[in-house]
N, C-alpha and C positions, 0 to 999 in steps of 0.2 A: 149070470153066474158070478161068483166072487173070484177075484184075483187074489193070489196069496199076499199076505201082509207085507213081505219084503219087496213086493212090486209097487205098493202104494204108500209106503212110509215116506218116500221121497216127496210125496204131495202134501204131507203133513198129518196123515192119519196116524193114530197111536193106539197101541194095545198094551202099553206098559202097566205094570201092577201099580196099585195105589190109586191116585187120582185126587184132584182138588176137593171133591165132594166129601171127603172124610173130614175136612175142616172148614170148607167154605161152600157157598152156593155158586152159581155160574157168574156171580159178581157183575150183574147187568149194570147197576148204577156206576160202579167203578169203571167199567169198560166205556160207558157213555162219556163220563167225564174225561177219561184218558184220551179217547179218540178226538173229542172236541178240543182238548187242550193242545194236542200235537198238531192236528189239522193238516198233516202232510202225508199223502199215501206212499211217499217214497222214504219216509223216516225209517231209520234202521232200528233193529232190536235194541241196540245200545242206546239210541235216542229215547226209546220208550222207558227203558230201565232208568236212565238218568233223570227224566222228569218225575218219575215215581219216587226214586230214592233221594236224589239231591234237591230237586225243586219242590218235592212233596205236593205235587199237584192234586193228590187224592186226600190230602189233609189228615194223614195218619200221625198218631201221637209220638211214636218212637222210631228210631232208625231201624230197629229189628222188625217192627211191624211193616215198615215200608219195604224192606227186603223180602219178607215173606209174601207180601201182597204182590210184588213183581213176579215172584216165582209161581204163585198160584195162577196169575193171569197168563204167564207163559205156558204153564201146563194146559190151560184151557184153550188158549187161542194162538199160541206161539209168538205173537207180536213180531214176527219176522216177515217182511214183505217178500223175501225170497221163498217163503213157504206158500205154496199154491193156494191152500184153502184159506189162509189168513188174507192174502192179497185179494182173493175173490170176496171174502167177507167185507173188506173195506169198500170194494166196488159197489156192492149192493147196499151197504150201510149208508153210503152217501146219497143213494138214489131212492131208497125205500124206508123213510123214517118210521112209518107205521109198523113195518115188518121187523124192526130192529130186535125186539125180544125173541122172535122166531129165528132170526139169523144167528143170534148169539147161542140159542139152544142147539141149532144144527151143528155149529162149529164145535161147541163143547161136547156134544154127543159123539162127534167123530174122533175126539181126542181123549175122552174120559171113559174108561171101561166100566166104572161103577154106574155112571149115568146111563150108559147103553144097557147095562144089565137091568136097571130099574125101570127103564122106559116101557117095556112090554107090560109090566105089572101095573103101572099107572094107566096106560092106555086100555087095559082090560076092563076098567070100571066104566059102567054106564053113566051118562050125564045125570047129575043129581045125586049120585051115590056118595056116601061118606067114605073117605080114605083114612083109615086109622094108622097112626104112625107105627104102632106095634106090629101090624100086619106087614108093613114095609120092612121093618127090622127083621122079621122072620124070613122074608124073601131074600134080603141081603145075606143073612146067615146061611140060608140054604145054598146060595150060589158061591159064597166064600166061607165055607165051614171052618170055624175055629180061628179065623183070621183077625177078627176085630173083638175088642172088649165090649162089654155091655154099654159102656159110656160112649164108645166110638160108634157103635151101631145106632144108638139113639141120635147122636149128632149128625151122622151121615143121613139117616132117614129124614131128619128135620131139614137138612140142607137140600136133599133131593126134592122134597115137597115144596120147599121155597122156590127152587129153580122152576119147577113146573107151574107154580103160582105166578111167577114173573112172566112166564111164557104164555099164560092164558089157559092152561089145561086144568087148573084148580083155582077155586076162589075160597076166600075165608082165611082167617088168621088162626084162631084156636081150633076151629072146626074146619077141616079140609074137605071141600065138596067138589066133586068132579064137574068140570064145565067143558065146553067145546072150544078148541082153539080156532081162530079165524085166519086162514092162510092169506098171503098177499102175493102179488106178482113177483116181488123180489125174493121172498122166502121160498116160493116154489122154484124159481130159477136157480137159486143156490142149492136147493135139494136136488134138482135135476143134475146140476154140475157135480155134486158130490157122488151121485150115482154114476155119472159118466167117468169120473176118475177111478171108480171101482171096476170099470170095464164093462158096464152095462150100456146097451145101445137101444135105439128105436123105441117102440111103444113100452118096452119093459122099464124104461126110465121112469115111467109114470106109476110104477107099482113097487117102488123100492121102499126100504125101511125109512128112508129120509122123507119121502112123500107121506108115508104112513105116520111118521112123527108129527107132521103138520095136520093130521086128520083130514086130509084132502082127498076127495074122490077122484077117480080117473077123469071124469068129464070136467070137474072144476079145475083140476090141474092143467088139462088141455086148454081150457078157457084162459087161465092166468098166464100160461106159457105164450099163448098167442098175443096177449096184452103186452107181455114183456118184449116179445119180438117186435111189435109195433113201436115200442119205445126205443128200440135199438140196443137193448141189453143183451139179448141172445138171438140166435137164428133158429126159428121154428118153422118147419115145413110139414105139411100133411096132405097126402093124396089118398083118399079112401082110408084104408087101415094102415097104410104105410106112413110112419112118422120118423122124422129126422130132427135132431136137436144138436146145434153146434154152438161153440163158445169162443168165437174169434177174439173177443175183447179180454179174455181171461187167461190165455195160455201163451207163454213165451216159446221161443224156438226149441229150447231144451225139453220143455214139457210136451210140446207137440211130438217130439221124437219118442219120448216115453209112451205117449198115447199110441203112436204107430206100432211100437214094439208090443204094446198091450193088445192091440187089435190082431196082430199076427199070432200072438200066443193063444188068444181066444179062438181064432179061426182053426188053429191046429188041434186044439182040444175038442172043438165041436166037430 
């Protein structure tokens, strides 16, 4: 079950109106360059903004563009190591190079309401199907009636398509064709962690919207979670149908307290 937004916003989830995808993609290339340039998991949000704006590590032409770029990256990823989901992103980013596009998608999905709204539409297409931009524009307009101009609808649809192309759900440039994403041990672990922060426990963690975003079956997710556990990234235990997943490497003492409160709230409701 879902915990109310005000209980999970402290972890870094966002349901704010707008979203970077009205003007940018999930900015995978910029994120890769930025994280490689900084190279310090304890770097502060101020440090990230400084290297973008002052050092111009992303090679932007003007000061205004640098500032806008930093704002979009903050919207998508927070860039704050005190934010749980960004710190966890960094943890898996360093350990699962192949899974980086999926890791970026998961974090952006947790923070961008437009991307979350569009994901079910993209995932509804069968592999090999053509995804027309105009159909995605209609989907966005249906979910946000009258909110965007025709030009913004077009650019937003293009940006969303590009994000899912970078993540492996779509192939092609001019013609967008649905393909199947390939999950990794790190991306599945991060998806499980996001579900855990939402208050989901046990076997249900393997059936969340985050696992679904990776197009990962229950059995495959179990297999990859076991692999991640062997690597020491997470703790995965399974006895018959009883499943437990823990994240001792990813939560500080304050966050553990929030999780305990979350467990108590869930138990009372159930």
